[in-house]
C-alpha positions in Angstrom: 23.3 -4.6 -16.2 22.6 -3.3 -13.0 21.7 -5.6 -10.3 19.4 -4.6 -7.2 18.7 -8.3 -5.9 21.0 -10.5 -4.2 21.3 -14.5 -4.7 18.3 -14.8 -2.1 15.9 -12.4 -3.7 16.4 -13.7 -7.0 16.0 -17.2 -5.7 12.4 -15.9 -4.4 11.5 -15.6 -7.8 12.9 -17.8 -9.8 10.5 -20.8 -9.2 7.7 -18.9 -10.8 9.2 -16.5 -13.3 11.9 -15.6 -15.5 13.7 -12.3 -15.0 16.1 -9.8 -16.2 17.5 -6.4 -14.4 16.7 -2.9 -15.7 16.7 0.2 -15.2 13.0 2.2 -15.5 11.7 5.7 -15.0 9.3 5.5 -11.7 7.7 8.3 -9.5 10.3 10.9 -11.4 13.1 8.9 -10.6 15.5 6.4 -12.5 14.6 3.3 -10.2 16.3 -0.1 -10.7 13.9 -2.7 -11.0 13.1 -6.6 -11.9 11.3 -6.9 -15.1 9.7 -10.0 -14.2 8.1 -11.9 -17.3 5.7 -14.4 -15.5 5.8 -18.2 -16.4 2.6 -19.1 -14.0 0.3 -17.0 -12.4 1.1 -14.5 -9.9 0.3 -16.6 -6.1 -0.3 -15.4 -2.9 2.7 -17.1 -1.6 4.9 -15.2 -4.0 3.9 -11.4 -3.2 4.6 -12.6 0.8 7.9 -13.8 -0.3 8.7 -10.4 -2.3 6.8 -8.5 0.3 9.4 -9.7 2.9 12.6 -8.7 1.2 11.2 -5.2 -0.1 10.0 -5.9 -3.4 6.2 -5.1 -4.7 4.7 -5.6 -8.2 3.3 -3.5 -10.8 2.1 -3.8 -14.4 2.8 -1.8 -17.2 -1.0 -1.2 -17.8 -4.2 -3.2 -17.1 -3.8 -5.1 -20.4 -0.5 -6.0 -20.0 0.2 -9.6 -17.9 4.0 -8.7 -17.8 4.9 -8.0 -14.2 7.9 -5.6 -12.4 8.8 -6.2 -9.4 10.2 -2.7 -7.7 12.7 -2.3 -5.4 13.1 1.5 -5.2 16.5 3.3 -4.4 14.5 5.4 -2.1 11.0 4.5 -0.3 8.4 6.0 0.6 7.0 6.0 4.4 4.5 7.5 6.3 5.9 7.6 9.9 3.1 6.9 12.2 4.3 9.4 15.1 4.5 11.8 12.6 1.1 11.7 10.5 -0.2 15.1 9.5 -3.8 15.9 9.2 -4.8 18.9 7.6 -7.4 21.1 9.1 -9.8 20.3 6.8 -9.6 16.9 6.9 -9.4 17.1 10.4 -13.1 18.5 10.3 -14.5 16.2 8.0 -13.1 13.2 10.2 -14.7 14.9 13.2 -17.7 15.2 11.5 -18.8 11.9 10.9 -20.2 12.5 6.8 -18.2 9.1 6.0 -19.0 5.4 8.0 -15.6 3.8 7.7 -15.2 -0.3 7.1 -12.9 -2.4 7.4 -13.0 -5.6 4.9 -16.7 -4.9 3.8 -15.8 -4.9 0.1 -12.1 -5.5 -0.3 -12.7 -6.9 -4.3 -14.9 -3.5 -5.1 -11.9 -1.7 -3.1 -9.5 -2.8 -5.6 -11.6 -2.8 -8.7 -12.0 1.0 -7.7 -8.2 1.2 -7.4 -7.6 -0.1 -10.8 -10.3 2.4 -12.6 -8.9 5.2 -14.9 -9.0 8.6 -13.8 -9.0 11.9 -15.0 -5.5 12.3 -14.2 -4.8 8.9 -15.1 -5.6 7.2 -18.7 -4.5 3.5 -17.4 -3.6 1.6 -14.0 -0.7 -0.8 -12.9 -3.0 -3.6 -11.5 -3.5 -6.1 -14.2 -6.2 -8.9 -13.9 -3.6 -11.4 -12.5 -2.9 -8.6 -9.6 -6.3 -8.2 -8.7 -7.0 -11.6 -8.6 -3.7 -13.0 -6.4 -4.6 -9.6 -4.0 -8.2 -11.0 -3.6 -6.6 -14.8 -2.5 -4.5 -12.7 -0.3 -7.2 -11.0 1.5 -9.1 -14.2 2.1 -5.8 -15.6 3.5 -6.1 -12.5 6.1 -3.0 -10.9 4.6 -4.7 -8.4 3.0 -7.0 -5.7 3.8 -9.1 -2.6 2.7 -10.3 0.4 4.6 -13.4 1.9 2.8 -15.3 4.8 3.3 -18.9 4.4 2.5 -21.7 7.1 2.3 -25.6 6.7 1.9 -24.6 3.0 1.6 -22.5 3.4 -1.1 -18.8 2.9 -1.2 -17.1 6.0 -1.7 -13.4 5.8 -1.3 -10.8 4.2 0.4 -7.6 1.9 0.2 -5.7 -1.4 0.1 -2.6 -2.7 1.5 -0.9 -6.1 2.7 -0.1 -6.8 6.7 2.7 -8.9 7.1 4.3 -8.6 11.2 4.1 -5.3 12.3 4.4 -4.0 8.4 1.5 -2.5 6.6 2.2 -2.1 2.5 0.0 0.5 1.4 -1.0 -0.2 -2.8 -3.8 2.1 -3.9 -6.5 4.3 -2.9 -9.4 5.6 -4.8 -12.1 8.5 -3.9 -15.2 9.0 -6.0 -16.5 11.8 -3.3 -14.4 14.8 -1.6 -12.0 13.8 1.4 -13.3 10.0 1.1 -9.8 8.1 0.6 -8.4 11.0 3.1 -10.6 9.6 5.7 -10.0 6.1 5.1 -6.5 7.0 5.6 -6.6 8.6 9.0 -8.3 5.8 9.9 -5.7 3.6 8.7 -3.0 5.5 10.7 -5.6 4.7 13.7 -6.0 1.0 13.2 -2.1 0.6 12.6 -1.2 2.2 15.9 -3.7 0.9 17.8 -2.9 -2.6 16.1 0.5 -2.4 17.1 2.3 -1.9 13.6 5.6 0.2 13.2 6.0 0.5 9.5 3.6 2.0 7.1 5.3 1.8 3.5 3.7 4.0 1.0 6.1 2.8 -1.7 6.7 5.9 -3.7 6.4 9.5 -2.5 4.3 12.0 -4.3 2.6 15.9 -3.5 -0.4 14.2 -2.4 1.4 12.0 0.3 3.8 14.5 1.1 1.1 16.6 2.8 0.5 13.8 5.5 4.2 13.6 6.0 5.3 10.7 4.2 9.2 10.7 3.8 11.8 9.1 1.8 14.3 6.9 3.0 17.6 5.0 1.6 16.6 1.3 0.4 19.0 -0.4 3.0 17.6 1.6 5.9 14.4 0.7 4.7 15.2 -3.2 4.7 16.4 -2.6 8.4 13.3 -0.9 9.2 11.1 -4.0 7.4 13.6 -6.8 9.3 12.5 -5.1 12.5 8.7 -4.9 11.1 8.7 -8.4 10.1 10.2 -9.7 13.2 7.2 -8.4 15.5 3.6 -9.3 15.7 0.4 -6.9 15.0 -3.2 -7.5 14.5 -5.3 -5.5 12.1 -8.6 -4.3 14.5 -11.8 -4.5 12.7 -12.9 -1.3 13.8 -10.8 2.4 15.2 -11.4 2.9 18.5 -12.4 6.8 18.6 -10.0 7.3 21.2 -7.2 6.5 18.8 -8.9 8.5 16.0 -8.4 11.4 17.9 -5.0 10.9 19.1 -4.4 11.1 15.3 -6.1 14.2 14.9 -5.0 16.0 18.0 -1.2 14.6 16.6 -2.1 16.7 13.6 -3.1 19.3 15.1 0.7 20.1 15.9 
């Protein structure tokens, strides 16, 4: 039976759930993950402890209560000094079509991320995940970056903040470039706030255009440990100077 967690990782989950180790096909590669059958509701404390050792939860579908604690062999990360902004996106950001807010409507963002889309009939965000991340948000450890247009929430993303690490969870868009503009603001906010690690979990074609790369598990764990040892704070608003730095960085 494949094993991805050493003793400490197993202990982190053992007081909350029963689990077995399995292989599942995720993101076009075979990933070794933990299948976690929850005996209690997913809690913010359990989430924080899991993220601290490189695990994150996903559900099979919205209606399935089973949670899989995932530890990819290869991890997606977006280097904050290597973020690439496509030319059309630079224009959209500078045009200022969207008003970007931080944490104005966190529950609405995660619910929007859980909605089916034209390319995805179901979601990995079930009710346990939604409730736990909303609780984590109330603790100040989960944040949303939101794009608003004419008073309507039209795009955004959410993630978890621990130390100098930000773990991007999901994004949604109801208007062209809305979620991408939110991502630009996130990178500016992280640079402004002193973060060193932006974890995207996996890599796909959409993320590759922004400079997301894959790193092996052990390198990720090393980077994570350094990030968790530091301190950072997510600003309430991105400084225009930092936004422009990010956009100019994308010009190269």
